C-alpha positions in Angstrom: -38.6 -10.5 44.7 -39.2 -13.4 42.4 -37.9 -12.7 38.8 -41.4 -13.3 37.2 -43.1 -11.1 39.8 -40.5 -8.4 39.4 -41.1 -8.4 35.6 -44.8 -7.8 36.2 -44.6 -5.4 39.1 -45.4 -1.7 38.8 -43.4 0.7 40.8 -42.5 4.4 40.8 -39.5 5.6 42.9 -40.5 7.7 46.0 -44.1 6.6 45.9 -45.0 5.0 49.2 -48.8 5.5 49.1 -50.7 2.8 47.3 -53.5 5.2 46.2 -51.0 7.5 44.4 -49.2 4.5 42.8 -52.6 3.2 41.6 -53.5 6.6 40.2 -50.3 6.6 38.2 -50.8 3.0 37.1 -54.3 3.8 35.9 -53.1 6.7 33.9 -50.3 4.6 32.3 -52.8 1.9 31.5 -55.2 4.4 29.9 -52.3 5.9 27.9 -51.3 2.4 26.6 -54.9 1.5 25.7 -55.9 4.8 24.2 -52.7 5.9 22.6 -52.7 9.0 24.9 -50.1 11.7 24.2 -47.8 12.8 26.9 -49.4 16.2 27.1 -52.8 14.6 27.9 -51.3 12.2 30.3 -49.6 15.1 32.2 -52.6 17.3 32.1 -54.9 14.6 33.4 -52.6 13.4 36.1 -51.0 16.6 37.5 -54.1 18.0 39.2 -54.8 14.6 40.9 -51.3 14.3 42.2 -51.3 17.9 43.4 -54.5 17.4 45.3 -53.1 14.3 47.0 -49.9 16.2 48.0 -47.5 14.3 45.7 -46.0 17.3 43.9 -42.9 19.4 44.2 -40.3 18.5 46.8 -40.9 16.5 50.0 -40.7 19.1 52.8 -39.0 16.6 55.1 -36.5 14.8 52.9 -36.2 17.2 50.0 -36.8 14.4 47.6 -38.4 15.3 44.3 -41.9 14.0 44.1 -44.2 14.9 41.2 -43.0 17.3 38.5 -43.5 17.5 34.7 -40.1 16.0 34.2 -40.9 13.0 36.5 -44.2 12.4 34.7 -42.4 12.4 31.4 -39.9 9.8 32.7 -42.8 7.7 34.0 -44.7 8.0 30.8 -41.8 7.3 28.4 -40.4 4.4 30.5 -43.6 2.6 30.8 -44.8 3.0 27.2 -41.3 2.0 25.9 -41.3 -1.0 28.2 -44.7 -2.2 27.0 -43.6 -1.7 23.4 -40.5 -3.7 23.8 -42.4 -6.5 25.7 -44.6 -6.8 22.6 -41.5 -6.9 20.3 -40.0 -9.6 22.5 -43.2 -11.7 22.3 -43.1 -11.4 18.5 -39.5 -12.6 18.5 -40.4 -15.6 20.6 -43.4 -16.5 18.5 -41.3 -16.4 15.3 -38.2 -18.1 16.6 -38.7 -21.2 14.5 -38.4 -19.1 11.3 -35.3 -17.3 12.5 -32.2 -19.5 12.9 -30.3 -16.9 15.0 -33.0 -17.1 17.7 -32.1 -20.6 18.6 -32.3 -19.8 22.3 -36.1 -19.4 22.0 -36.4 -22.8 20.3 -34.4 -24.4 23.1 -31.5 -25.7 21.0 -29.1 -22.9 21.5 
């Protein structure tokens, strides 16, 4: 996968169905936009994932699908990644005022 595309892609391990991936993505996007707590994120998403059969262990492979722990990992990873992307953007925008960020000015 192209590096730029990879940086913008949304993926969750062991999610093969696009509708479930989109449900998780929508919940993450709402959490980012609204400042949703993890408890609300979990409480809103859990019934939907259970109804679609993505909860507990896969009966064929035994792989862990949805669980409170997995949802917490998904929530924290995505919110932290978005936060750090914003911080990185701020660093790039202020590189001229910070001599140690020469790499972003192109002279380092």
